[in-house]
N, C-alpha and C positions, 0 to 999 in steps of 0.2 A: 437203774431206777426201776421199780417194779411195785405193783399193788396186790393185795390179798384180802380175804375176808378176815374180819376182826377175829374170829374164832381159830384161825390157823397159826397166829402169831401169839408169842408170849407178850405180857405187858412188861413195859420197862418203867423204871422209876424215873428215868432221865428222858421222860417225854419232851420232845421239842415242840414249843408253842409257835410253829410256824404253818402257814396255810399256802396252798396253790390252787390255781384253777385248772390245771391240766393233768394228765395221768401219765404224760411224758415230759421230761425235761430235755429241750433242745436248744441250740446254740444258734439264735436267728435274730440278733439285735436285742435280746432280752425280752422276747415274746414267746409265749407258749404256743403249742400247736392249735388250741382252740382259739388264741388270740388271732392267729393267722386266718383261720377260717372265718372268724368274725369279720377281719378287716376285708376279705374279699366279697363279703354281702354288700348290696347296695340299699341305701336308704329309700325307703318309699315316700318321696316327697309330696306325691298326690295325698296320701292319707295324712302327713304332717301338716299341710296347709289346710286341709278339710277341719282337722281338729282344732288348729289355730283359730279358725273362724267360729267354730261352735264355742270353744272356750271363752272367746271374746264376747260373744252373746250372752253366755252365762254370767260373765262379770257384769254386763250391762244390766242384766235382771237383778243383780244384787243392788246396784247403787243408782239405777235410774229414778228409782222412788224416793231417794233421800231428800231432795229438794221439796217434795210435794206430800210425803208422808205425813209429816205434822200437820201441815194446813188442812190436808184431807180428812185426818182423824178429827181436827178441831172442828170442821165444817159438818160432818155427818154425825158427830158425837162430841157436842161442846162440852159435856161433862167428864171427858176422859182427860187424865192429868199427864203431866210430862212424864212420870214415872211409869205410868202404863205404856207411854209411847216408847219407853227403853225396853219394855218386855217385847213389844211388837218387832223392835229392830233387832232384838236378840233372837227372835224365834227362827229367822232365817238360818242364823249361824248354828242354832241348836240342832236343827234339821241336818244341816250339811255336816256337822261334827259327828253325828250320830251314824249318818249313812255313808260317809267316805270310807272308813275302813272295811264296812260290810261290801261295797262295790269293789274295793281293792281286792279283798278276798275272793269275792266271785270272779273276778277277772283272772287271778292266779289259778283258781281251781278249774274254771271252765276254759282256760289259756285262749281267750277271746275278749276283745275289747267291745265288739259290737253289741252283745247281749245287755250288759249293764247300762250302756250308753242310751240305748233305745228305750230302755225302762226308765231310766232317770229323766230323759227329757219328756217323755210322755206324761210323767208326774208333774212336771213344771207347766206343761200346757194346760192340764185340768185345773191346777192351783191358780193360774193367772186368770183363768175364766171365772172362777169363784171369787176372786178378788174384784173382778169388774162387776159383779152384781151383789156388792156389799150393801148397796142402799136399798136392796130388796128386803132386807131383814129389818126388824125393828131396832129403833135407836140404841137402845141399851145393848143389844146383841152385836151391833156392827164392829165394836173394837175387837171382840173376840173372834169374828170371822176374818177380820184383817190377820189378826195374829195366826190363826190356823192356816190361812192361805200362804202367808209368809213363811210358816214352818215347812210346808210340804214343798213350796218353791226352792227351799234351802235342801231338802232331801234330794230333790232332783239334781241339784247343783253338786252333790257329793260326788258326781261322775267327774269333777275336775281332777281328783287323784288318779282316776284311771287314765285320764288323757296324758298326765304327766308322766305316769308310769310308762305308758305306750311310747312317749317321747324318748324316754331314757333306754328303753330296749328295742325300739325300732330303728334307731339310727346307728350307722356304722361309728367306729371310733374316730374317723376323721372328720364326721359330720356332727358328733355329739353335742359340741357346745352351740352351733347354730340350731340344731333342732330343739335343745331345750330352751334356747332363747325365744324361739317362736311360741313354744306351747306355754312357758312360764310368763312371757310378756303378755300373752293374748287375754287371759283373765284379769291381770291388774290393769292392763289398757281398757279393757271392758269396763272396770270398775271406776276408772277416772274419767271415761269418755261418758259413761251413763247419765250423770247430772247435766252434762252440757247437751246431750241429745233430748232431755227433757224440755230445754228451753223451745225447741221445735214445735212442742204441743201446747205451750202456754198461750198462743193466740186463740186457741179452741175456747179457752175461758171456762166458767163454771156458771150455770149448770150444762152448758154445751148443747149437744144433740141428745135428746132422751125421748123414749117411747116406752111407756110403762116402765118396767124394771130395767130396760135396756138403756145403758147410759154411755155416752161417749163424750168426755170431757177432758180437760187439762190434767185431770187426777187418774183417770182409768185408762187414757189413751196409751200410757206406757205398757199396761199389762195387755192390751190388745195386740199391740206392736210386738211384745215378746212372744205372745202365742202364735202369731203367724211365723215369726222368725224360727221358732221352735220346731214347728211342724215342718218347714222347709229343712231344717236340720236332719230330721229323722228321715226324710226323703233322700237326702243326699248321702247319708250314712249308708243306706242300702244300695245305693247305685254306684258310689266312688270310693267307699272305704275298702282298702286292701291291708289284710292283717299279716304283714311280713315283719319279723323281728330279727334285724340285721345285727343288733347289739347284744342278742341273748346267747349264752353259752348253752346251746341245746343239748350238748352231752351230758351236762350237769343236771339238766331238767327231766332226765327219764328216770323211771322208777328203778331200774336195774343198774344205773350208771355208778361207776366208781371214781368219777371225776371229782376231785375235792374243792369244793367252793368256800374260799376263805371267809371267815367271820369278820364281819365290819367291826370297827372301832366303836363301841358304845358311847364312849365320851364325846367323840366327834360328832356322831349322829344326835346326841342330846343337845349340843352347843347349837347345831343347825335348827333343830325343832325349836329351841328357846328363841332364836333369831326369827323363825317364822311366826311365832306368838308375839314377839315385838312388833314385828313389821305390821301384822294385822290388827293389833292392838292400837297403834298409832293411827293407822288410816281409819279405822271404824270410829275411833273417839271423834276426830275432827270432822268426819261426814255426819256422825250422829248429832252433834251439837251446832253443826255449820249454820244451817238457817236460822235457828233460835239465837246464837251467838252474834249473827250479823244483825238480825233485828234489834238486839238490845245494844249492841256495841255502837251502830251507826243509825239507828232510828228508822229503819226501813219498814215498809207496810209487808203484808204477807205476799202480795204479787211481787213486790220488788225483791223480796228475800228469795223467791223461787227463781226470779230471772238473774239476778246478780250473783247469787251463789251459783247458780248453774253456769254462768260466764266464768266465773273464777276457776270452777272445777274443770270446765272445758279448756281453759288455758293450761291449766296444771297437766291435764290429760295429753294435749298436744305436745308440750314440752317433754313429757314422759315418752310419747311416741317417738321423738326425735332421738332420744337416748336409747330406746330399744332398738331403734333402726341403725344407730351406730354399732351397737352390739351384734345385730344380725349381719352386717356388711364387714367390718373390720375389727371392731373393739372385742367381739367375742373371741376371735382367734388370738389376739394378744393376750386377754386376759386368762384364757384357758391354759396358758403355758406358766402354770404354777404362781398365777398372780391373783387368784381368787380371794385369797385371805386379806390380803393388804387392801384391796378394793372394797370388801366388804366392811372393813374397820372405817375406811374413809367414807362410805355411804352412811354409816351409823353416826359418824361425826357430823355430817351434813344435817342430820335430823336434830341433833343436840343444837347446832347453830340456829336453825330455824325457830325453835322454842325459846332459845335465850333472847334473841332479837326481838320477837313478838310477844314477849312477856309483859303484862299490864303492869308496868312499874308504878310506884306510888306518886312519882312526879308528874304524871300525865294529867290532862284535863278531865273533869268530871263528865259522868254519863249524863245524857239528857233523857227527858221524858215528857211526852205529851199524848194526847188521844185525839182521834178523828172518829167521824160517824160514816159507816158504810151500809149498804143495803144488800142483803142476802136473802133470796127467795122472798122479796118483798117485804122482808122485815128490817127496821133500822136497828143496828147494832153498833156499839163502840169498840174499836180496835186500837190497841196500845201501840205507840210508836216509841221506841227506845226501851230504856230499863225502867220498871215500874217497882218503887221501892215498897209498896204495898204488898206486893207479891214476892219480892226477893230483897231481903234485907241488905244483901251485899252490894246492891246498887248504890248505897249511899258512900260507900268507900272504895269500889272497884273504880280505876280509871281507864280512860278512854285508850285504844291502841290507834296509831295513825293507820288510815285504811290503805293508803298507797305503800307504805312501809310492809304492811301486812300482806298485801296483794303481791308485791314483788318477791318476798320471801316465800310465799305460798307457791306463786307460779313459777319460780325458778329453782331455788335451793331446795325446797321440799319435793319439787317435781322431779329433781335428779336424784334424791335420796332413794326414793322407793325402787326405781328400775335397777339402779347399781346394786343395791343390797339383794334384791330380788333374784337377779340373775346370777351374780357371783356366788352367793350362797347355795342357791339351787343346783347349779352346775356342779359345784363341789360336792353337794350332798349325794347326787347320782354317782358321781366317781368313787365316793367313800363306800356306797353300797356295792359296786361291783357289777359284773354281768350276770346277774340274776333277775328273776322276775320280782319287780319292784311295786307291785300293785298295792300290797298291804302296808309297805313302809310309806308309800307316797300317800296312802290313806290316812296313816297316823300323822304324817307331816301336815296334811290338809286338816285334820282333826284339831292340831294344835292352833292353827289360824282360826279355825271355827270357834274354838274354846275362847280365843282372844276376843273375837267378835261377839261372843256370847255375854261374858262379863264386862266387856268394855262399855257397851250401851247402857247396861244397868249400873254400872258403877258411876260413869260420867254424868248420866242423867240425874242421878241423886245427888252427886257432889256439885253439879251445876246448879241444880235447883237451890241447894243448901248454902253453898259457899261460893259459887261463881267460878269463873275460868282459872284463877291463880293456882288453886291446888291441883287442877288437872294439869296444868303446864308443868308444875315441879314432878307430879308423878311420871309424865312421859319423859322428862329429862333424865330422870333416875333410871327408868326401865331402859331407855337407849344407852346411857352410860355403863350400866351393869352389864349389858349384852356384849358391848364393845371389849369390857374389860375381860369377859370369859374368852373372847376370841384371841386376846393378847396373851393370856395365861396358857391357853391350849394350842397356841399358835403352831408349834412343831408337830402336834399330833393331827391337826387339820389337813389331811392330805389324801389322794386318792388310795384306794386299795391296791395292795401289791399283789397282783394276779399270778406272778411267777417267781417267787422267792426261791432262793437257793438252799438246798438240804445239805449240811455236812455229813461226812460218813457216818452211819450208824444212827442218824437222827430219824425219828418217825413222830407221827401225830396221828390222833384220832379224829373223825369226822363222822358225819350223820350216816354215810353209807359205806363205812369200811376204814381201812388203815393205809397210809401212805408211808413209805420208809425208803431209806437209801442204804445200801450196802457197799 
């Protein structure tokens, strides 16, 4: 086995479509020389744990505003519509989707995770502070200020892809599943815990503590909290982050290297990206309409919607944490033994089950509607309780869903669905890419999720306003089912990259840095 420059060899019409990760073929349990080097490096768990905490807080910043965002917008700008609320919700994801591949490319080129991380988190700090001062602007401008602030918070959160790429390349082969579990779980755990954390700020009330343009209330407290945590994150990055890459083929990473890095299977990558889109699409849709859905379905006030929806999502988050803990302790090792595919399909099936059981079937009881008088800033106002048929015509024919049935399915079945799909799919995605720098591809994966979170709020806000929850449930059932079908169709192709394939005599192939052949 040998390697030479491309211009030293004649081209063959019988080129073998085979790739390898090493320049030498050795007999050592099916591993290449570079694999053995990677195996002997140690995972920097200190850095993995640090980025796990930071990733979780980024997820919290995404979702902690969901229970209060609509009531806050409705309070500071009563003329804002539910459709514009969808734009504000989507702004975060637009920013994250645009920034994530850029941060990933930055990480690959700089060969450093610290630089993009510090920059992204600094952007989040500034944007959260702007959100806190939204009431300093004229009433008609406040909706736009909220949207811009959420956009740049999303830009900063684009560093999640960088963290995921670091986990995939900083962990040794034996620690890969566990490291990916920590980083992948952190953001989703943050997203699920965020609304529950918001409950802690509810007693502050509104208008809370205020002095001039400075406001600390149940709506702005989450942003102040996020700013403080983000500032601490930057400090900890400079003190504790170690940039070690135990899972990276360093030989293939140099400019003059002739180590062949196999090309990953594009179909397998595309299915994983579709799954990420589906997962984020479902999560965001349910969180976007969560408070509004609860108010209309069960006749809650704004305060009750904030509190009870937060409790529901907190229970969902706690169950999710338990599932992630199982992955981190034992389940991750079990599933990483070529079981990622079947468990991903199982997780998608749980998502379908949740929607089928909680669908508002036509034989349920009718939705109720009444009004109450409330006082805000010394002014008497009327607040709707239930589903107002004067605003939403579908209130006349949509039926009620039993609260306890919904709560149990949301807190158990759906809570298990997301971590199972998230960990199994992303662990396999990292293996499909192989031992290369994954910043850009992890950014593309995050961009797919951000795209789902962009179109999801816009789509479901409009659909909910025009036709109610029924078509939303149907769309989500179809999305989950189609994704599961793709996993079944390409089941045999969804496997880790073969880093050391065998070349038959006289077989050779071209790659970006030369030619590999066997004589």
